[in-house]
Phi, psi and omega in degrees: 000321185296317185304309188293325180292324175304312179299311184297321182293320177302313177305311181300309184294327176291319170306313182288333176297311180296323175297311184293324173295324173298315178293316176296334178290324182274346184289154173255136183265121177213164175293148181282146186281160183276357183083176182294150177297134174294114181240010183270125182288166172294154186239132175285122180269304172219158176227134189227118343307163186288162174309139175068028176295138174253163183050043178297129184240334192273191179230007182228140180231134182239130176239126179247125187256175184273356177205171183297139186227167170229155176241128188254126176050066185303315191296319182281319193261336184266131181236126177255132177230134349303149188289129185268149175303319181233125181292153182287157181260121182249119188232157174220153172207128179057254184254007189242141161250129183242136184237121172243114185278129191263316183294150166288125185283146180277138181293146174055040181233137175273131181250148178222125175249096189269115182277354188052241177244033188279330183276116186226151173296156187284346189264311190242004183056037171290120182281139164279090202296130171045047180279134181229124173273120187239137175210172181226141170274355185251195181268356180228160172259114171299144189219013179284155179235158169222117182242161172188200183208145181237128172236156174274126182303322190283338183240334191079010184258156175288164166207112188285357178284343177280162170240151174264133178247135185225134186241145164246155185051049188247161172235186180307321187268006184293326185285341175266345185248329184218159183291155184287162171286331179216144175238138172229147183279151174252132190270182184297333170275006178082010186266156178211158175217128166267134187239168172052046180265151170272157176293145179156186184252135186231166169235135184240140183222166163230151190209132159263110192276094185291328182247009170081010183279341182073021177226156179267101184237006180218131187291350181261000173283140172290131188213148175216150177219153171273156183285338189216166175298153176246137183259119177271118181221183183301323179259108191286153177253168172240140182252140175236121184247148174244120184261158182201162173250115178299324172231137180289142179287135180285130181289133179293129184276120179290156181302134178285127177280157177288122185294139171279168185300330185289321180294340182285344174289138177287115174227172181202166183227123179283144175229110008284163179274169176320134177077010174249165190254145181282121175298134182296336191252008185236167175267146171282141187233151172241108185254121192252152187273341181241157176288126183279136172265326181221149167209141188245106188291343176286343178259011168246103187243130176245120180237172169276190184277356172264012180072017173278124183296138172276121180264163176085007180273161171237143172235135189217160178251136176282180189290334175283351182058030180235348185232127173262123178248132180243115190259133183200148172284095190278113176294154171292156175043049180243141183260139186228155172236120177249119184254128181236113182289150189286344177249031180282329185229156172208145180269186186291344170269006182061024165293140176241171185293153175296329182199164171291158183212154188226134183242130177247127176213173190226139173273145178304155172257175180296325176290350172281348180250164172256146171276130173238136178233123170245135182241124187252136185237157183047041184277129173257100187287346175299336181264010175055054179295139177238135176267122181244139184250121189235135163242129185050045175069009180254131181288123178251343176199142186226129183225127172297141180270110188244000177194188183285348183222142177218141182209156181210123178274356184234064172259133188296136175298149174147180179261128183233146169270134177255135181227138176252116177267125170268099190277080188301317187263000172058045180253004174088350180229158173291132183245132176286174178273176174217113183292329178293328181264004183055038182261111181289156178285156164294153189246148179226166178225123176269127178285145187288327183264132179282159178254128182245121178262127178251132181296153182048050185213146170275110190245130181231158176199131174271130181235123178262120180253000000 
């Protein structure tokens, strides 16, 4: 029996050995994976003093989390309300965030320290989203809110680089002379919310703060104001503000580089260039590289292909003295020849063209354009609506809306953004506001859907105003 047991045991071990060899031969050897990515944000374990503390007396706050954390860009992300004269000192180490208050706190006031998404874990930067530490120096926590939206008046689009400003006990000049009591961030949709407010009367503004002073002190800053004081009460209202720049920022003129010998030659570019077609509603242009001192219209001759001179044209030099414009009533599908003498123009250094030149071009035909019909519904003609067509954020055409339908059989093909301007003073252009005169800006709306015009095609669009 003992011998049989030993033989049975040996057979079992041999079987296990053979199986293990077979399995190991088929197995693939690889490095162990690191496991799933950490996507869990930090969790606040304790706060001292605790959240929503009343009758707050100290000047130090400690927040302890369940893991190692970072606090990102405190100056940009953290907002304290009411807005302090001196920002608190915010530090972090390991799992702890320390806040030291520098300003003397106002009695019977609710304070909110909004960290936004600044607190993140140390490994994957998972944010503790929109965390706000709230306390009160009085016996109650104020809980009223004021929400609203800011749009750029010229486009009707939001701009998240602005901030909403809220003032207590303010007059017209407060926004120009002192920092606000409350600041709220504006999101990508133009919306903002002030929280933990007490009941009362406020003044509200929006500002793109160019110099960081938190005051409106430059007419080139984007700015918005409400026409009347805002009453914050138990039933919240929503505020809509339209921002504008009273003056456009002047573009900096780059330093003029020293011209090389080649650049000293007088040259030009025709618009349209060779092999391009002339738009029926535009002038033919010659764009020069240097400012022109003289130009002789008798040496700029426009003819047909039979060398017959085209009469009734006008040739002029624009205000920059770099563009010569040839204005003509261009018939459709017509061929032209433009002859330019070498001494037709000269620049301030008395340089003339290297040689005479001749250009052959053709005016567009009806099939080169698209036919466009727009149908307007709920149109209020008393507001003087204007439909604007934009390419690359530049207005290329602007047409007053005078009825429910508008059409044009000769519209240039392309993709356009559509904007409706409510032209209050009926001058055909957008006008900014003026805070000193309490004049709101004219308002515009950019339509969601772009317009694509196809050549030799009937293009139609219904627009509800």
